[in-house]
C-alpha positions in Angstrom: 62.2 145.9 -130.3 59.7 148.9 -130.1 56.8 148.8 -127.8 55.2 151.7 -129.7 51.5 151.3 -130.2 49.2 153.2 -132.6 48.0 156.6 -131.5 44.4 156.4 -130.2 41.9 159.0 -131.5 38.4 159.6 -130.3 36.4 161.9 -132.6 33.5 163.8 -130.8 30.4 165.5 -131.9 27.0 165.7 -130.2 24.9 162.8 -131.3 27.7 160.5 -132.6 25.4 160.0 -135.8 27.1 162.1 -138.6 30.3 163.9 -138.2 32.2 161.7 -135.6 31.3 158.5 -137.1 32.4 159.9 -140.4 35.8 160.7 -139.1 36.0 157.3 -137.5 35.3 155.6 -140.8 37.6 157.8 -142.8 40.5 157.4 -140.4 40.0 153.6 -139.7 42.3 152.4 -142.3 45.5 154.0 -143.8 46.7 155.6 -140.6 48.7 154.3 -137.7 46.0 155.2 -135.4 43.3 153.3 -133.5 40.0 155.3 -133.6 36.6 155.5 -132.1 33.7 158.0 -131.9 31.3 159.2 -129.4 28.8 162.1 -128.6 28.6 164.5 -125.9 24.8 164.1 -125.7 23.2 161.6 -123.2 21.1 160.1 -126.1 24.1 159.8 -128.4 24.7 156.6 -130.4 27.9 156.0 -128.2 28.0 158.5 -125.3 31.3 159.8 -124.5 32.5 158.2 -121.3 35.4 158.5 -119.0 36.7 155.1 -119.9 36.8 156.2 -123.5 38.7 159.3 -122.8 41.2 157.3 -120.6 41.7 155.0 -123.6 42.3 157.8 -126.0 45.6 159.8 -126.6 43.7 162.5 -128.2 40.3 163.9 -128.5 39.3 165.5 -131.7 36.0 167.5 -131.1 34.1 168.8 -134.1 33.0 172.1 -132.3 34.0 174.3 -129.4 30.9 173.3 -127.5 32.0 169.6 -127.6 35.4 170.5 -126.2 33.6 172.6 -123.4 31.4 169.7 -122.5 34.4 167.3 -122.3 36.4 169.8 -120.1 33.7 170.3 -117.8 32.1 166.7 -117.4 35.6 165.0 -117.7 37.9 167.4 -116.0 41.5 166.2 -116.0 41.0 163.1 -118.0 42.9 164.5 -121.0 45.2 167.5 -120.9 44.2 170.5 -123.0 46.9 169.9 -125.5 45.4 166.6 -126.2 42.0 168.0 -127.0 41.8 169.6 -130.5 38.9 171.4 -132.0 38.1 171.3 -135.7 35.3 174.0 -136.0 33.3 171.8 -138.3 29.5 172.9 -137.9 26.6 170.3 -137.7 25.6 170.7 -141.5 26.8 167.4 -143.1 25.4 164.0 -143.5 27.2 160.9 -142.6 30.1 160.3 -145.2 29.3 163.6 -147.0 31.9 164.1 -149.7 32.5 167.7 -148.4 32.9 166.5 -144.7 35.2 163.7 -145.8 37.4 166.3 -147.9 37.4 168.7 -144.8 38.4 165.8 -142.3 41.1 164.7 -144.6 42.5 168.2 -144.9 42.2 169.1 -141.2 43.0 166.1 -139.1 46.2 164.6 -140.2 48.1 167.7 -140.0 46.8 168.5 -136.5 47.8 165.1 -135.1 51.2 165.1 -136.9 53.8 164.6 -134.2 51.4 163.5 -131.6 52.8 160.4 -129.7 50.9 158.0 -127.6 50.6 158.8 -123.9 53.1 156.8 -121.8 51.6 153.8 -120.2 52.2 153.5 -116.4 55.0 151.1 -115.9 
């Protein structure tokens, strides 16, 4: 019997209105992942929190500045090798076809081989 659980992925942008919710919607089905999304800004739709990062196995940031905020504000919550940066600028609407294509091209390969963190015994 395997106790493996799905990989938990949180997608991060600034406002959690366009890019990260698109990623959450795109990867919600068809992958062996549990997904969530959040924003680094205080007024984000779902603000990034320590609890969310502790839940996640991997954080996928849209831009370097989101990774930098995560590292500074939530230091030590996720190791650096569990924080990915896609380099997707804030120039897309929610579910924009080009954004969806870009996410599908970039994300699965970056997460391939990533395993869930070990739960404390």
